[in-house]
KOLMIKE-570723 format. One line per 5 residues: their letters; for each residue x, y negated, z negated of C-alpha. Coordinates in Angstrom, 3 decimals, decimal comma, always signed. Last residue first. Layout:
A	X:Y:Z | ...
% end
This chain:
DLGAA	-38,965:-39,768:+54,446 | -37,062:-38,500:+51,951 | -36,581:-42,021:+49,819 | -38,348:-41,067:+46,908 | -41,384:-42,881:+47,086
HRWGE	-41,383:-42,173:+50,990 | -41,322:-38,691:+49,969 | -44,428:-39,463:+47,664 | -46,685:-41,251:+49,913 | -46,867:-44,261:+51,744
SGFAD	-49,678:-45,774:+50,319 | -48,117:-45,768:+46,641 | -47,265:-42,723:+44,708 | -50,314:-41,612:+43,370 | -52,312:-42,766:+46,381
DEDAE	-55,203:-40,597:+45,255 | -54,708:-38,380:+48,766 | -50,864:-38,574:+47,472 | -51,820:-36,337:+44,540 | -52,756:-33,095:+46,815
DLLNE	-49,401:-33,652:+48,614 | -47,539:-33,926:+45,379 | -49,263:-31,027:+44,023 | -47,905:-28,747:+47,141 | -44,474:-30,146:+46,984
LADIH	-44,318:-28,847:+43,525 | -45,497:-25,631:+44,783 | -42,996:-25,552:+47,566 | -40,277:-26,060:+45,242 | -41,506:-23,390:+42,943
GFVKM	-41,433:-20,881:+45,891 | -38,343:-21,875:+46,512 | -36,983:-21,183:+43,259 | -38,819:-17,718:+43,627 | -36,988:-17,106:+46,914
LEEPT	-33,599:-17,693:+44,736 | -34,701:-15,097:+42,248 | -35,375:-12,377:+45,127 | -32,307:-13,413:+46,978 | -30,171:-12,446:+43,442
AHGVM	-28,376:-15,112:+41,575 | -24,904:-13,898:+40,260 | -22,707:-16,568:+42,280 | -21,448:-18,259:+38,957 | -23,476:-21,330:+39,486
AKGRV	-26,191:-19,100:+40,881 | -26,490:-17,402:+37,817 | -27,055:-20,397:+35,912 | -29,685:-21,767:+37,814 | -31,612:-18,548:+37,757
TNLFK	-31,528:-18,660:+33,929 | -32,476:-22,383:+34,269 | -35,458:-21,526:+36,316 | -36,265:-18,755:+34,398 | -36,267:-21,082:+31,183
EHQLQ	-38,573:-23,644:+33,162 | -41,397:-21,679:+33,583 | -42,116:-21,039:+37,748 | -44,720:-22,605:+39,701 | -46,103:-20,243:+42,102
M	-45,681:-20,081:+46,068
% end
């Protein structure tokens, strides 16, 4: 799991809108999302998003 640059994410977003994103590109985007979730989970240890965590604060629980 690795964070991706905004330019890459925007390129894949555009390609996906017209059906041209490759499975490898899409997997990199999912890896980016996983990496972001890990960073948010680490911040939960400091109650950065309240006592119930970022998923609760975002309405995802």
